[in-house]
N, C-alpha and C positions, 0 to 999 in steps of 0.2 A: 619435431620434438618427440622424445620417447613417450609411450602411453602413461607411464608412471610418473612423468613429469608434468602432464597436462593438468591445468588447474581443476579443482573441484567445486562443483556447484551443489548446494542443498536448496531445494525449492519447495515451498509449502503450497498446498492447494493445487496440486497437478491434475486433478480430474478433469477440469474444464478451463476455458478461457486462456488468460495470460500465461498461467502456470503450465497448462499443457503444451501450448506452443513454445514456450521457452524451453521446457525439457527437451521437446523434439529437436529444437535448433542447437542447443548446446551439444546434444549427443551427435548430431549431424556434423558439427564442426570439429569433433573429436575430443571434446571435453569429457571429464568424468563427472557423473551426476547422481546425487541421492534423490530420488523421486519420491514425494510423499503425498499421502492422501489419507483420510479418514477411513476409506474403503480401498485397500491396496489393490484388490482385483480389478479396480476400474482403471489402473495405471499400468498393469503388467505388459500391456502391448507396447508402452513407451520404451521399456527395457528390452524387448525382445530383439535379438540380433546384435546387441552391443556388448555382449560378453561380460568381462569383469569391469568394463567401464561404467556399468549402471547397476544401482541396487534400488530396490523398492522397499520402502518402509512405511509402517502404520503410523500416522501422525495426526492427532488432533491438538491444535495448538492451545486449546483450553485445558488440556491434560498435562500437568507439570511432569509426570513420570514419563509420559510418552515423549515430550519434548526433550527431556534429558537423554531418554534412551536413543532417540533418533540421532541426536548430535554425536553421542558417544559411538553408535554403530557407524555412522559416516566417518568419523575420525580414526576409528579402528581399522575400517576396511581401507581408507584412502591415505591415511597419514595425516589428515587434517582437512579443514574446509577453507576455501579461498573466497568463495562467494556465497553469501547467504541471501536468498530472495524471500522476503516476506510478502507472499501473495494471497494467503488465505484471507477471506473476508466476504461480506455481503451487505446488502442495503435494506433500508426500511423507507417505503414511500408513504409518509404520513405527516400531517401538520404537527408542529410541536404539541398543540393541545390535544390532538388525537392520540398521542403517544403517552397515555396515562400512566402506564407502569413506571415511567421515569421518576415520578415523585412519590411512589409508594415505598413503604418499609420493606416490602418483600424482595428477596434477592432474585425472585423468579421474574420473568417478563422480558418481552422483546428488546427493549432499549438496553437494559443491563446486559442481556446475553450478547447483543451486537457489540458493546463496548468490550466485553470479555474476548471476543474473537478479533475485532478490528484493531484494538489497541493493546489490551493487556496480553493477548496471545502473542502478538508481534513483539512486544517488550520482552515477553518470556524468552522467545528464540533468540533475541539479542543478547540477553543475559547469558544464555547457554554457550553461544559460539565466542563470546569476548575473550574469556580466559585463554583459550588457545591461540586466538588471533593476536592477542597482546604478547604471548610468549614468542610467537613466531614473527612478530613485528611486520605483519601483512595481513590484508583482507579487504574485503569489500562488502558492505551491507546495503543491500537494495530494498527499499521500503516502497511498496506499491501503495501510494496514497490515491489522490484523485483530484481532478479540477475542483471537486467538492471540498477538498481540503484547503483550498485557496480562496474560493468563492462561495458565499452562502447563497443557497438557491431554496426557494419555497418547495415545500413538500418533502424535503430531505434533511430538515434541520438537525435531527440527532445523528443521522449518518454524517452530516457536515461535521458535527462534534467530534465524532471519532477520528475523522480524517484530519481535522484541524489539530487534534492532539498528536497525531502521528508526525504532522509537519513540525509542531513544536519540539518534540522529542527528538526527531531526526536532526534538526538544525543545531540543537544543543549538543547531541552525540557527535556531530561532524567536528565540532570545535574541540571536543574533549579527545577524540581519538586520532585525529589528523597527526599529532606530533608522534604517535605511536605507529605510523605507517599504515593505518587503517582508514579506508575511504568510505563514505556514505553517499548514496544515490537516492533521491526522492523522485519517484516516478508519478506523474500527474496526468493521468488519461482523462479524455473527454468521453463522449459516448462511442463505444466500441461493440462490435458484434460478439459479445460474450453472453453468458447466461445471467449477467447482473440483473438486467430488467426482464428476465424470463422466469425460469423456474427457481432461481436463487433469490429473488426479491421477496421481502416480507411486506405485508399490507396490514393496515390497522384493523383491530377487532371491531372497531366501531367508528364509522365515518360521521363527521359534523357537517350538518347541511350548510351552514354558513360559510364553510370553505369549498363548497362544490364548484364555484366558479373559478376559483384560483388553484388551490392543492389538488381538488378532485379533477379539474381539466388537465392539470399537468400530469397527474398520475396516469389518466387515460392515454395521453399523449405518449408518456414514456413506455408504458407497457404495450401499447398498440404499435410502437416503432421497433419493438425488440426483433432483432434479426435484420433490421434495415438501416442500422446506424452507419455512419460514414467511415468509422474507424475499423481498420482490419488488424485483428489480433496477432496474425503471423508478422505483419510489418511492425507492429508494436515490438514484438520479441526482437526482431532484427535491430531496431532502434536502441532498446535496452542493451543488448549485446555490444553494439557499436560503443554506447557510452561507457561501459564497464572496460572494454578493451582500450579505450582512449587514453593517451599518456596524460591528458589533462581533462579528466572527466568533469561533468557539471555536477553541482549539487541538486539542482532542479532540472527535471526533464519532462516538459509538458508534451503530451502526445495527441496528435489530432488537431485539425483546422478549427473545429468548434471550440475545442479547450483552449487553443491559443487565443482566439478572439475573446473569450470571457475572461481570461486572465489579464490580457491587456487592457480590457475595459475596466477591470476592477482597479488596476494600479492607476490608470488615468483619473478615475474618480477619486482615488485616494490621494493622488498628487494634487488633485484641485482643491480637495478639503484642506490639505496641509497649507497650500498657498493662500487660500481665502482667509483661513482663520489663523495664520502665523502669529499676528500680533496678539490675539487672544492667548495662543499656546505659550509664547514667550513671557506673557504677563503673569502667568501662574508662578513664575520664580520670585524668589525675595529680590527686591530692587538692587541689593548690593551684589547678588550673584549675577544679575543681568550686567551690571556695570563692570564687573571683573572680566566679563567675556567680551 
């Protein structure tokens, strides 16, 4: 396929982790890519040697002007964006009660900032690319969620909340844009050897002693295991590319054995609850509605 006909990827958060590995892979495979980061100098090496197939753009997804400018630059350079990968995001290792700023009036604070990046930044990028994708009647939006967007886990309640929001938005979006030729992929990684549990993680300003044996212990386990997780980011990038290239791509792509086990356990418990409480569930309808069915 001629170079100018190769699909174009725009990837957010390419400094480390999944974003960096995916940028390396798509360029290696001959695709064109807009490589973005809050600090462009950290990703210049990714574009080196790829000529006109790669551009580096400054992008903080929390900055509406930068988001619009990055999409415009990619579309002007390459003629359009075929694949948007919403990868930018980070976590917070804190009990719900330890995350005090979530219930304060101030717009400042770790929880609100995390929502701005993990959810609203992702939504901002979707809004920016959709007009062109709709016009061209093609495109693929890849939202990097987490197993924590499917399964609630102690110590990451508000991180869970950001990713559950990504899941809901993505599932609705998929139904809206499918008739327009646009596909959506939700990626749900388990523990991987990225910086998520290392320098990228946020910790509570004040720990509560009553959670020391639950949240505190889990926090120590997660941070202590950073760099030792089972998941390989390079293999994750291969899996994402395989899904996007598939003629019948999934809506959900769980990555890693630990993540797969956690998701299966969640839905087994969910199904058990449905079956055990089915009579109570159906009993909440008006009697005439039940009779009609």
